[in-house]
TITISE-784314 format. One record per residue (C-alpha): z, x, y; residue in three letters. Coordinates in steps of 0.1 Angstrom, whole numbers, padded with zeros to 4 digits, always signed. Example, Ala and Ser with C-alpha at 12.3 -4.5 7.8 and 13.67 -1.06 7.14 Angstrom:
<zapas>
+0078+0123-0045ALA;+0071+0137-0011SER;
</zapas>
This chain:
<zapas>
+0695+1105+1789UNK;+0713+1077+1808UNK;+0733+1104+1828UNK;+0700+1121+1837UNK;+0684+1088+1848UNK;+0714+1081+1870UNK;+0716+1117+1885UNK;+0678+1119+1892UNK;+0674+1081+1899UNK;+0650+1076+1869UNK;+0651+1040+1863UNK;+0634+1039+1829UNK;+0662+1062+1816UNK;+0689+1038+1830UNK;+0676+1007+1812UNK;+0656+1006+1780UNK;+0636+0976+1789UNK;+0624+0972+1825UNK;+0641+0944+1847UNK;+0670+0943+1822UNK;+0706+0955+1829UNK;+0710+0992+1831UNK;+0737+1010+1813UNK;+0764+1022+1839UNK;+0771+1059+1843UNK;+0808+1053+1833UNK;+0795+1037+1800UNK;+0774+1065+1793UNK;+0801+1090+1801UNK;+0825+1071+1776UNK;+0798+1073+1750UNK;+0795+1111+1755UNK;+0834+1113+1751UNK;+0836+1093+1720UNK;+0806+1112+1705UNK;+0823+1147+1712UNK;+0856+1134+1697UNK;+0838+1124+1665UNK;+0820+1157+1663UNK;+0852+1177+1668UNK;+0871+1156+1643UNK;+0845+1159+1615UNK;+0836+1195+1620UNK;+0868+1212+1630UNK;+0900+1211+1610UNK;+0927+1227+1633UNK;+0956+1217+1655UNK;+0936+1223+1685UNK;+0908+1201+1674UNK;+0931+1173+1666UNK;+0945+1175+1702UNK;+0911+1175+1716UNK;+0901+1144+1696UNK;+0932+1126+1708UNK;+0926+1135+1745UNK;+0891+1125+1746UNK;+0899+1092+1730UNK;+0929+1086+1753UNK;+0905+1093+1783UNK;+0880+1067+1770UNK;+0910+1043+1766UNK;+0920+1049+1802UNK;+0886+1043+1816UNK;+0884+1011+1798UNK;+0919+1000+1807UNK;+0914+1009+1845UNK;+0882+0989+1846UNK;+0899+0958+1832UNK;+0927+0961+1857UNK;+0900+0962+1884UNK;+0885+0931+1872UNK;+0919+0914+1867UNK;+0935+0923+1900UNK;+0903+0925+1921UNK;+0908+0960+1935UNK;+0886+0992+1935UNK;+0901+1022+1917UNK;+0872+1044+1930UNK;+0861+1052+1894UNK;+0830+1031+1894UNK;+0808+1054+1914UNK;+0827+1086+1909UNK;+0798+1104+1893UNK;+0767+1088+1909UNK;+0763+1060+1936UNK;+0745+1029+1927UNK;+0722+1020+1957UNK;+0714+0985+1946UNK;+0725+0955+1965UNK;+0752+0932+1951UNK;+0736+0904+1930UNK;+0741+0886+1898UNK;+0732+0915+1876UNK;+0754+0941+1897UNK;+0783+0922+1914UNK;+0802+0954+1914UNK;+0780+0985+1918UNK;+0786+1013+1893UNK;+0813+0993+1873UNK;+0807+0987+1836UNK;+0807+0952+1824UNK;+0838+0934+1815UNK;+0831+0930+1778UNK;+0820+0966+1777UNK;+0854+0977+1792UNK;+0872+0956+1766UNK;+0850+0971+1739UNK;+0859+1007+1749UNK;+0896+0999+1751UNK;+0897+0984+1717UNK;+0873+1010+1701UNK;+0893+1039+1713UNK;+0926+1024+1703UNK;+0912+1016+1668UNK;+0898+1052+1665UNK;+0932+1067+1674UNK;+0951+1044+1652UNK;+0929+1050+1622UNK;+0932+1087+1625UNK;+0971+1088+1624UNK;+0986+1094+1591UNK;+1007+1079+1576UNK;+1001+1045+1594UNK;+1015+1011+1584UNK;+0994+0993+1609UNK;+0959+1004+1596UNK;+0948+0968+1591UNK;+0955+0961+1628UNK;+0934+0989+1641UNK;+0908+0980+1616UNK;+0906+0946+1632UNK;+0902+0961+1666UNK;+0870+0978+1655UNK;+0859+0944+1640UNK;+0865+0928+1675UNK;+0842+0954+1691UNK;+0816+0947+1664UNK;+0818+0910+1672UNK;+0816+0914+1709UNK;+0786+0938+1708UNK;+0769+0917+1681UNK;+0773+0885+1703UNK;+0758+0904+1732UNK;+0728+0915+1711UNK;+0722+0879+1700UNK;+0725+0868+1736UNK;+0696+0891+1745UNK;+0675+0880+1715UNK;+0681+0843+1723UNK;+0680+0848+1761UNK;+0714+0834+1765UNK;+0731+0851+1794UNK;+0766+0837+1788UNK;+0768+0857+1754UNK;+0765+0891+1771UNK;+0780+0884+1806UNK;+0808+0866+1823UNK;+0802+0845+1854UNK;+0820+0870+1879UNK;+0812+0903+1861UNK;+0784+0926+1854UNK;+0766+0919+1822UNK;+0765+0943+1793UNK;+0734+0964+1788UNK;+0715+0957+1757UNK;+0715+0994+1745UNK;+0752+0995+1753UNK;+0757+0966+1730UNK;+0737+0983+1703UNK;+0756+1016+1705UNK;+0790+0999+1706UNK;+0779+0977+1675UNK;+0770+1010+1656UNK;+0801+1029+1666UNK;+0825+1001+1657UNK;+0808+0995+1625UNK;+0808+1032+1615UNK;+0844+1036+1625UNK;+0854+1007+1602UNK;+0838+1026+1574UNK;+0864+1053+1577UNK;+0886+1029+1559UNK;+0864+1008+1537UNK;+0893+0992+1518UNK;+0905+0974+1549UNK;+0895+0943+1568UNK;+0860+0927+1565UNK;+0846+0962+1556UNK;+0862+0957+1521UNK;+0841+0925+1517UNK;+0808+0946+1521UNK;+0819+0979+1505UNK;+0837+0967+1474UNK;+0824+0972+1440UNK;+0827+0938+1425UNK;+0799+0912+1420UNK;+0813+0891+1450UNK;+0809+0923+1472UNK;+0773+0929+1461UNK;+0764+0893+1467UNK;+0780+0894+1502UNK;+0759+0926+1511UNK;+0727+0910+1497UNK;+0732+0876+1513UNK;+0746+0885+1546UNK;+0719+0910+1556UNK;+0691+0885+1545UNK;+0707+0855+1562UNK;+0714+0874+1594UNK;+0677+0886+1595UNK;+0665+0851+1589UNK;+0686+0835+1615UNK;+0678+0861+1642UNK;+0640+0862+1634UNK;+0635+0826+1631UNK;+0660+0817+1658UNK;+0643+0842+1682UNK;+0610+0826+1674UNK;+0622+0792+1679UNK;+0639+0803+1712UNK;+0609+0822+1725UNK;+0585+0795+1716UNK;+0605+0771+1736UNK;+0607+0795+1765UNK;+0570+0800+1767UNK;+0562+0764+1757UNK;+0542+0776+1727UNK;+0553+0745+1706UNK;+0571+0712+1710UNK;+0610+0713+1706UNK;+0608+0688+1677UNK;+0582+0710+1658UNK;+0603+0742+1665UNK;+0635+0726+1650UNK;+0614+0715+1619UNK;+0598+0749+1615UNK;+0633+0766+1617UNK;+0647+0741+1591UNK;+0618+0746+1568UNK;+0620+0785+1572UNK;+0658+0783+1564UNK;+0650+0761+1533UNK;+0625+0786+1521UNK;+0645+0816+1527UNK;+0676+0800+1510UNK;+0654+0792+1479UNK;+0642+0828+1477UNK;+0677+0842+1481UNK;+0689+0818+1453UNK;+0660+0828+1431UNK;+0667+0865+1436UNK;+0704+0861+1431UNK;+0700+0841+1399UNK;+0676+0869+1385UNK;+0701+0895+1396UNK;+0730+0877+1380UNK;+0709+0871+1347UNK;+0702+0909+1347UNK;+0738+0918+1351UNK;+0747+0893+1323UNK;+0720+0909+1299UNK;+0734+0944+1308UNK;+0770+0931+1301UNK;+0758+0916+1267UNK;+0742+0950+1259UNK;+0773+0969+1268UNK;+0794+0945+1247UNK;+0773+0952+1216UNK;+0774+0990+1223UNK;+0811+0988+1226UNK;+0813+0969+1192UNK;+0792+0996+1177UNK;+0814+1023+1192UNK;+0846+1006+1180UNK;+0834+1005+1145UNK;+0824+1042+1146UNK;+0857+1049+1162UNK;+0875+1030+1135UNK;+0859+1053+1109UNK;+0868+1084+1129UNK;+0904+1072+1134UNK;+0907+1067+1095UNK;+0893+1101+1089UNK;+0917+1115+1115UNK;+0946+1097+1101UNK;+0939+1113+1067UNK;+0939+1148+1084UNK;+0971+1139+1103UNK;+0988+1129+1071UNK;+0978+1164+1057UNK;+0991+1180+1088UNK;+1024+1160+1086UNK;+1029+1173+1049UNK;+1023+1208+1064UNK;+1047+1200+1092UNK;+1074+1190+1066UNK;+1068+1223+1048UNK;+1071+1241+1081UNK;+1104+1223+1089UNK;+1118+1233+1055UNK;+1110+1268+1060UNK;+1125+1266+1096UNK;+1158+1252+1082UNK;+1158+1278+1054UNK;+1152+1305+1080UNK;+1180+1290+1102UNK;+1205+1290+1074UNK;+1197+1324+1058UNK;+1188+1344+1090UNK;+1207+1376+1093UNK;+1211+1370+1132UNK;+1237+1345+1142UNK;+1221+1313+1154UNK;+1238+1284+1171UNK;+1228+1254+1192UNK;+1249+1242+1223UNK;+1247+1211+1245UNK;+1248+1214+1283UNK;+1286+1214+1283UNK;+1288+1245+1259UNK;+1300+1226+1228UNK;+1287+1240+1195UNK;+1263+1215+1180UNK;+1250+1236+1149UNK;+1258+1270+1135UNK;+1244+1291+1106UNK;+1266+1312+1083UNK;+1260+1344+1104UNK;+1278+1329+1132UNK;+1309+1323+1110UNK;+1306+1358+1096UNK;+1305+1372+1130UNK;+1333+1352+1146UNK;+1356+1348+1117UNK;+1357+1310+1122UNK;+1344+1283+1096UNK;+1316+1260+1104UNK;+1339+1230+1108UNK;+1362+1249+1133UNK;+1330+1260+1154UNK;+1316+1226+1155UNK;+1348+1214+1173UNK;+1348+1243+1197UNK;+1334+1252+1230UNK;+1315+1286+1238UNK;+1344+1294+1262UNK;+1367+1295+1232UNK;+1351+1329+1223UNK;+1356+1342+1258UNK;+1386+1349+1282UNK;+1388+1348+1320UNK;+1380+1384+1323UNK;+1348+1382+1302UNK;+1337+1349+1320UNK;+1341+1368+1354UNK;+1323+1399+1341UNK;+1297+1381+1319UNK;+1292+1346+1335UNK;+1274+1319+1312UNK;+1237+1317+1321UNK;+1225+1289+1301UNK;+1230+1262+1327UNK;+1207+1282+1351UNK;+1178+1285+1327UNK;+1150+1261+1333UNK;+1140+1238+1303UNK;+1112+1256+1283UNK;+1124+1290+1296UNK;+1144+1318+1278UNK;+1165+1348+1286UNK;+1178+1378+1267UNK;+1212+1391+1280UNK;+1240+1412+1265UNK;+1277+1400+1266UNK;+1310+1402+1249UNK;+1328+1378+1226UNK;+1361+1376+1210UNK;+1364+1371+1172UNK;+1391+1351+1156UNK;+1410+1383+1148UNK;+1409+1393+1185UNK;+1383+1419+1181UNK;+1358+1421+1211UNK;+1321+1424+1200UNK;+1292+1434+1220UNK;+1263+1409+1213UNK;+1227+1405+1224UNK;+1217+1370+1230UNK;+1184+1353+1234UNK;+1189+1321+1250UNK;+1163+1293+1252UNK;+1168+1259+1268UNK;+1148+1229+1254UNK;+1135+1198+1273UNK;+1161+1176+1255UNK;+1189+1198+1271UNK;+1198+1216+1240UNK;+1204+1253+1242UNK;+1193+1275+1212UNK;+1211+1310+1211UNK;+1202+1339+1188UNK;+1230+1364+1188UNK;+1230+1399+1173UNK;+1260+1420+1169UNK;+1253+1452+1189UNK;+1287+1467+1189UNK;+1275+1497+1167UNK;+1243+1499+1188UNK;+1264+1500+1220UNK;+1284+1529+1206UNK;+1253+1547+1197UNK;+1238+1541+1230UNK;+1270+1555+1247UNK;+1267+1586+1224UNK;+1230+1588+1232UNK;+1236+1588+1269UNK;+1262+1616+1265UNK;+1237+1635+1244UNK;+1210+1629+1271UNK;+1233+1641+1300UNK;+1241+1672+1281UNK;+1206+1682+1270UNK;+1189+1666+1300UNK;+1161+1652+1279UNK;+1163+1616+1293UNK;+1125+1616+1300UNK;+1114+1632+1269UNK;+1135+1609+1246UNK;+1128+1576+1267UNK;+1114+1546+1249UNK;+1099+1537+1282UNK;+1069+1554+1297UNK;+1077+1576+1328UNK;+1051+1588+1353UNK;+1050+1608+1385UNK;+1019+1606+1407UNK;+1010+1628+1437UNK;+0977+1628+1457UNK;+0963+1603+1432UNK;+0970+1626+1401UNK;+0995+1626+1373UNK;+1019+1656+1378UNK;+1043+1644+1350UNK;+1041+1618+1321UNK;+1065+1617+1292UNK;+1054+1613+1256UNK;+1059+1576+1256UNK;+1038+1570+1285UNK;+1009+1590+1269UNK;+1015+1572+1236UNK;+1012+1538+1253UNK;+0976+1546+1264UNK;+0966+1567+1234UNK;+0967+1601+1249UNK;+0986+1633+1245UNK;+1008+1641+1275UNK;+0988+1672+1282UNK;+0956+1651+1285UNK;+0969+1630+1313UNK;+0986+1656+1335UNK;+0962+1666+1364UNK;+0939+1635+1357UNK;+0932+1608+1383UNK;+0958+1580+1375UNK;+0938+1549+1382UNK;+0907+1561+1363UNK;+0926+1570+1333UNK;+0948+1541+1325UNK;+0940+1512+1348UNK;+0914+1487+1337UNK;+0886+1481+1361UNK;+0896+1445+1368UNK;+0930+1457+1380UNK;+0921+1487+1401UNK;+0920+1468+1434UNK;+0955+1453+1428UNK;+0970+1487+1418UNK;+0955+1503+1449UNK;+0972+1476+1470UNK;+1005+1482+1453UNK;+1001+1521+1460UNK;+0993+1512+1497UNK;+1024+1491+1501UNK;+1047+1518+1488UNK;+1030+1547+1507UNK;+1034+1526+1540UNK;+1070+1519+1532UNK;+1063+1481+1533UNK;+1083+1477+1500UNK;+1109+1499+1485UNK;+1097+1492+1450UNK;+1071+1473+1429UNK;+1071+1455+1396UNK;+1040+1439+1383UNK;+1021+1434+1351UNK;+0985+1446+1346UNK;+0957+1453+1321UNK;+0956+1489+1310UNK;+0928+1510+1295UNK;+0936+1531+1264UNK;+0918+1563+1255UNK;+0897+1545+1229UNK;+0886+1520+1254UNK;+0907+1491+1241UNK;+0928+1469+1264UNK;+0965+1466+1264UNK;+0991+1450+1286UNK;+1017+1471+1305UNK;+1046+1463+1328UNK;+1049+1488+1359UNK;+1081+1496+1378UNK;+1076+1520+1406UNK;+1091+1534+1437UNK;+1082+1558+1465UNK;+1098+1592+1471UNK;+1090+1627+1484UNK;+1086+1661+1466UNK;+1079+1692+1488UNK;+1072+1670+1518UNK;+1046+1652+1499UNK;+1048+1614+1490UNK;+1053+1609+1453UNK;+1051+1577+1431UNK;+1076+1576+1405UNK;+1082+1548+1379UNK;+1083+1535+1345UNK;+1059+1514+1322UNK;+1065+1493+1292UNK;+1038+1482+1267UNK;+1041+1444+1266UNK;+1009+1438+1246UNK;+1029+1422+1217UNK;+1049+1401+1243UNK;+1017+1388+1259UNK;+1002+1381+1226UNK;+1034+1361+1217UNK;+1033+1343+1249UNK;+0997+1331+1243UNK;+1008+1320+1209UNK;+1037+1301+1224UNK;+1014+1283+1247UNK;+0992+1272+1220UNK;+1022+1261+1201UNK;+1035+1241+1231UNK;+1001+1224+1235UNK;+1001+1214+1198UNK;+1036+1200+1198UNK;+1031+1182+1231UNK;+1006+1158+1212UNK;+1029+1156+1181UNK;+1044+1123+1193UNK;+1009+1106+1198UNK;+0990+1122+1170UNK;+1020+1120+1144UNK;+1009+1100+1113UNK;+1045+1090+1108UNK;+1054+1059+1129UNK;+1074+1069+1160UNK;+1089+1049+1188UNK;+1114+1051+1216UNK;+1137+1022+1223UNK;+1157+1017+1256UNK;+1195+1014+1247UNK;+1202+0991+1276UNK;+1179+0962+1269UNK;+1166+0971+1233UNK;+1130+0971+1244UNK;+1102+0995+1231UNK;+1093+1019+1260UNK;+1070+1042+1240UNK;+1053+1040+1206UNK;+1025+1060+1188UNK;+0994+1045+1172UNK;+1009+1049+1137UNK;+1039+1026+1147UNK;+1014+1000+1161UNK;+0993+1002+1130UNK;+1024+0998+1105UNK;+1035+0966+1122UNK;+1001+0951+1129UNK;+1004+0951+1168UNK;+0982+0967+1193UNK;+1000+0994+1213UNK;+1001+0972+1244UNK;+1018+0945+1224UNK;+1044+0968+1210UNK;+1051+0983+1244UNK;+1080+0963+1261UNK;+1087+0943+1230UNK;+1122+0934+1220UNK;+1131+0954+1190UNK;+1149+0926+1174UNK;+1114+0908+1168UNK;+1109+0934+1142UNK;+1141+0925+1122UNK;+1153+0896+1105UNK;+1177+0874+1125UNK;+1205+0880+1102UNK;+1204+0917+1109UNK;+1205+0914+1147UNK;+1242+0917+1152UNK;+1243+0949+1131UNK;+1213+0964+1149UNK;+1230+0958+1184UNK;+1261+0974+1170UNK;+1240+1005+1160UNK;+1224+1008+1194UNK;+1258+1007+1211UNK;+1269+1037+1191UNK;+1257+1072+1203UNK;+1240+1097+1179UNK;+1234+1129+1197UNK;+1220+1144+1165UNK;+1193+1131+1141UNK;+1209+1106+1118UNK;+1195+1091+1086UNK;+1203+1053+1090UNK;+1189+1046+1054UNK;+1166+1018+1044UNK;+1162+0985+1062UNK;+1140+0953+1061UNK;+1116+0950+1088UNK;+1090+0923+1099UNK;+1053+0928+1106UNK;+1033+0909+1130UNK;+1024+0882+1107UNK;+1059+0880+1092UNK;+1054+0901+1062UNK;+1085+0919+1052UNK;+1085+0956+1045UNK;+1111+0982+1037UNK;+1114+1012+1059UNK;+1136+1044+1061UNK;+1148+1052+1096UNK;+1158+1084+1110UNK;+1169+1083+1147UNK;+1185+1104+1175UNK;+1195+1095+1210UNK;+1177+1112+1239UNK;+1171+1108+1276UNK;+1137+1095+1284UNK;+1122+1089+1318UNK;+1157+1088+1332UNK;+1169+1061+1306UNK;+1192+1064+1276UNK;+1169+1057+1247UNK;+1167+1063+1209UNK;+1138+1081+1193UNK;+1133+1067+1158UNK;+1111+1078+1130UNK;+1100+1050+1106UNK;+1086+1055+1072UNK;+1073+1026+1052UNK;+1090+1030+1017UNK;+1081+0996+1004UNK;+1055+1008+0977UNK;+1078+1037+0969UNK;+1108+1014+0961UNK;+1086+0993+0940UNK;+1073+1024+0922UNK;+1108+1038+0917UNK;+1120+1004+0903UNK;+1089+1004+0879UNK;+1097+1040+0870UNK;+1134+1032+0862UNK;+1123+1003+0838UNK;+1098+1027+0821UNK;+1124+1054+0819UNK;+1149+1029+0803UNK;+1123+1018+0779UNK;+1114+1053+0770UNK;+1151+1063+0766UNK;+1157+1034+0743UNK;+1127+1043+0721UNK;+1139+1080+0720UNK;+1174+1073+0711UNK;+1164+1048+0684UNK;+1139+1070+0665UNK;+1146+1091+0634UNK;+1130+1121+0651UNK;+1149+1146+0672UNK;+1131+1154+0705UNK;+1140+1181+0730UNK;+1121+1192+0763UNK;+1123+1229+0770UNK;+1112+1249+0802UNK;+1095+1282+0803UNK;+1129+1299+0801UNK;+1137+1279+0770UNK;+1165+1260+0788UNK;+1169+1224+0774UNK;+1159+1199+0801UNK;+1161+1165+0782UNK;+1169+1154+0746UNK;+1177+1124+0727UNK;+1207+1114+0707UNK;+1192+1126+0673UNK;+1187+1160+0688UNK;+1222+1162+0700UNK;+1234+1153+0664UNK;+1211+1180+0650UNK;+1224+1206+0674UNK;+1261+1196+0668UNK;+1257+1197+0629UNK;+1236+1229+0626UNK;+1247+1251+0656UNK;+1282+1235+0666UNK;+1265+1229+0700UNK;+1287+1216+0729UNK;+1266+1199+0758UNK;+1296+1204+0782UNK;+1296+1241+0775UNK;+1275+1267+0793UNK;+1262+1284+0761UNK;+1226+1278+0753UNK;+1219+1263+0718UNK;+1193+1292+0713UNK;+1223+1317+0716UNK;+1241+1298+0688UNK;+1214+1304+0663UNK;+1217+1331+0636UNK;+1199+1363+0646UNK;+1171+1359+0620UNK;+1165+1323+0630UNK;+1166+1331+0666UNK;+1140+1358+0663UNK;+1117+1336+0643UNK;+1122+1306+0668UNK;+1113+1329+0698UNK;+1083+1342+0680UNK;+1070+1306+0675UNK;+1077+1296+0711UNK;+1056+1328+0723UNK;+1026+1312+0703UNK;+1033+1278+0718UNK;+1033+1293+0754UNK;+0998+1306+0744UNK;+0986+1270+0741UNK;+0990+1268+0702UNK;+1008+1239+0683UNK;+1033+1253+0657UNK;+1046+1233+0625UNK;+1068+1248+0599UNK;+1097+1237+0575UNK;+1133+1251+0575UNK;+1163+1247+0552UNK;+1200+1247+0565UNK;+1227+1253+0539UNK;+1255+1229+0539UNK;+1293+1232+0531UNK;+1287+1215+0497UNK;+1262+1242+0486UNK;+1234+1218+0493UNK;+1206+1223+0516UNK;+1191+1200+0544UNK;+1154+1204+0550UNK;+1137+1198+0584UNK;+1101+1196+0594UNK;+1098+1213+0629UNK;+1069+1209+0652UNK;+1064+1224+0687UNK;+1035+1218+0711UNK;+1031+1230+0747UNK;+1033+1209+0780UNK;+1007+1220+0807UNK;+0998+1208+0842UNK;+0963+1198+0855UNK;+0956+1235+0859UNK;+0964+1241+0822UNK;+0995+1261+0833UNK;+1021+1260+0804UNK;+1052+1246+0819UNK;+1074+1241+0788UNK;+1073+1228+0753UNK;+1084+1198+0732UNK;+1103+1203+0700UNK;+1102+1176+0674UNK;+1124+1177+0643UNK;+1123+1154+0612UNK;+1149+1154+0584UNK;+1128+1157+0552UNK;+1157+1164+0528UNK;+1151+1134+0506UNK;+1114+1143+0503UNK;+1121+1179+0495UNK;+1147+1167+0467UNK;+1121+1142+0453UNK;+1096+1170+0451UNK;+1121+1192+0432UNK;+1130+1164+0409UNK;+1094+1159+0401UNK;+1088+1196+0395UNK;+1117+1196+0370UNK;+1103+1164+0352UNK;+1068+1182+0349UNK;+1082+1212+0334UNK;+1103+1192+0308UNK;+1071+1172+0297UNK;+1052+1205+0295UNK;+1080+1219+0272UNK;+1080+1188+0249UNK;+1042+1189+0247UNK;+1043+1225+0237UNK;+1067+1217+0209UNK;+1046+1188+0197UNK;+1014+1210+0196UNK;+1031+1238+0179UNK;+1043+1214+0152UNK;+1008+1200+0149UNK;+0994+1236+0144UNK;+1019+1243+0117UNK;+1012+1210+0099UNK;+0975+1217+0101UNK;+0979+1250+0085UNK;+1000+1236+0057UNK;+0975+1208+0049UNK;+0945+1231+0052UNK;+0959+1255+0024UNK;+0959+1229-0004UNK;+0927+1216+0010UNK;+0910+1248+0008UNK;+0920+1251-0028UNK;+0905+1219-0037UNK;+0872+1229-0019UNK;+0872+1260-0040UNK;+0880+1242-0073UNK;+0855+1213-0067UNK;+0823+1233-0077UNK;+0840+1241-0110UNK;+0848+1203-0115UNK;+0811+1193-0115UNK;+0803+1184-0150UNK;+0775+1159-0153UNK;+0748+1145-0131UNK;+0765+1110-0134UNK;+0794+1123-0114UNK;+0772+1140-0089UNK;+0771+1112-0064UNK;+0809+1106-0065UNK;+0813+1144-0062UNK;+0791+1145-0030UNK;+0813+1118-0014UNK;+0845+1136-0023UNK;+0829+1168-0010UNK;+0818+1151+0024UNK;+0853+1137+0030UNK;+0869+1171+0023UNK;+0846+1187+0049UNK;+0854+1161+0074UNK;+0892+1165+0068UNK;+0888+1203+0071UNK;+0870+1199+0106UNK;+0898+1176+0119UNK;+0925+1201+0109UNK;+0905+1231+0123UNK;+0902+1211+0156UNK;+0939+1204+0156UNK;+0947+1241+0150UNK;+0922+1252+0178UNK;+0939+1226+0202UNK;+0974+1239+0196UNK;+0962+1275+0201UNK;+0948+1266+0234UNK;+0978+1248+0246UNK;+0999+1278+0235UNK;+0979+1300+0258UNK;+0983+1277+0287UNK;+1021+1275+0286UNK;+1025+1304+0310UNK;+1003+1289+0337UNK;+1018+1273+0370UNK;+1013+1237+0370UNK;+1006+1238+0407UNK;+0977+1262+0400UNK;
</zapas>
């Protein structure tokens, strides 16, 4: 608009306010150049745009610099009225027609330099260029205030043209906007920061500037137009400032109070979240302990697999030295484990083998693996063909799985000869082979058809892409075909999703090249089904993600200590919890603070010793944060961590375990004392009837009755006589069904006597009522049996004597009853007179009573005689 005003002499476009200084045409032209430069910089991102940006700003810089030189050395460079002539006479407002103001030229020079400097990356002088923009903001701001307060010296020098008001406003806005490109530098940082101080600066500065400008302007204009007395104007300005200050303080206090309330509320929420988090951490810790137990089982399975694997498995360091080998390696090479652990892999090779089959493990990146075939020399000088799968770990160890393929190599050679003889390579190939002409299959071997679930006849003549290529991959396959047809590449190798006959998806690896047959282009290649490999790769990625968090999420305390200064450089949450520190406190802590002072010398000696493999240091006394002493078991290994030699340590708190073991030892000693001093023989048998434990009494019984030797390998059951063994095994079968068995057995002795034993067997079961074994208890009851036999003999003797007495009584009763019966028969005949009747009746009564007594005696003897044959025990 200003350029239009100058070109067409429209004064209202040259000056915003009539009778004020007009914007010079050079000034307007510089604004246009800066505007174009900023538009190009923000909307275009190319090398040409960068060059255009720099050229436009350099042009502005040149105009401003030349103008300053004109003022300084008082000459005319003929650029002031280059675009349009100014017809006004020379006066105060236009001492140099067409020339921009001195402070305007300074502002353009500084503004262009500042924008150039801030746009150059990297730049160590950004703060300097940011300050240049602040100077422009200050100069233009002072000019604006000069116009507001009608102070000419603020926007003009005595001998130069004054800066136009709209020029000052545009410069102010441009410089302020330019400084926002780097808000973290200079004064802009004060107003763009996120702190409370920055927020207060933004609130107070804008309010204070508005008050000073408005009320200062009112005071100045009232004085200029004589609206009020000077004293009243100063008082009005002071009162206005006081009221404004009070309002600002009141609003700031309310604002800070609100922030404080929000902070208090946030602290309460954080406390609640922390409490919830502690509960979740405890739950997670329980889960992690379960996972740790599962991990231990997994490691045990891994070690078992390592030792019993049919393939030869060994671990090397980066120098090729053997670090670990399994038995299969020893069998393959003929060396013992001790010999191999002192050897290098090159000991199994010679110069020719090294030249033909160079070692590849040093070229493999950590985390990567490679499968190759090579030859090795055994101890006996035999050269074996082996297939090795080499994987390099992040700790620079190399795991190698080797398989003897000497026989397989021989078979492969024989197979190649057979394939050459009968020309059946394609038909017998384990790799899918295809030939495509004009987009259709002209040949596929059975393996190719099998990979995609077809018969070979179904694919021949069909469109290749539609039959076996997944829809998502067709664009990529078309591109590969185009590259081969246009001879841009000799061959291709890529992986893609395939489509099987039943619609399912598989992964295949394609190898292909371009050829000609009957003057027609022909695509020939092979394909491998890699579905299983892809699935294994996905499982491996998931495994790596899980083990990546093993350190942090491991419930077992783990830490890493730098060997040079013995400071903790990494520790997981379990370690911090064990010792009562926060993770931040534990980090960079001297490891000696966790050990009693008496152990420091031994600790330092251990850290000066290298342990390339995991080493069990045993149990040590450690100190928790509060000084509590605990006993821990330490397993550690030296590693390289973040470029430093360090030691990874696993710490297990065994304080309670040691106390429990000590208590268990005391209990076992007490129980063993009781068992060895009892009269009962005890033996503990497992499900196979092997004796696990026994006391002294049981050993004495076994020696006396079976001549059992505990140092021998013969079971005491095998020493039993056959009839006793069968009976014992039948009893144990009932015990293993959950029954308790009791019986008595006698054992003949050398002196023709018998020893009697009371035997009792009862089962031992776990919480699931599974029978694990049995307890055998044997008591010597020989004295009890002998006492029972003596009692039986005494009873029989008494019965014999009683029978003899009763028989004698029966005989006597019959001898007495015979004359008594005669008397009873003669007595009626002796009755002579009535006087003797009373005496006779008495004699008769006594005779009857004696007869009854004798009859009862005879009856008792008869009953006793009949009972002589009855067993006294019923």
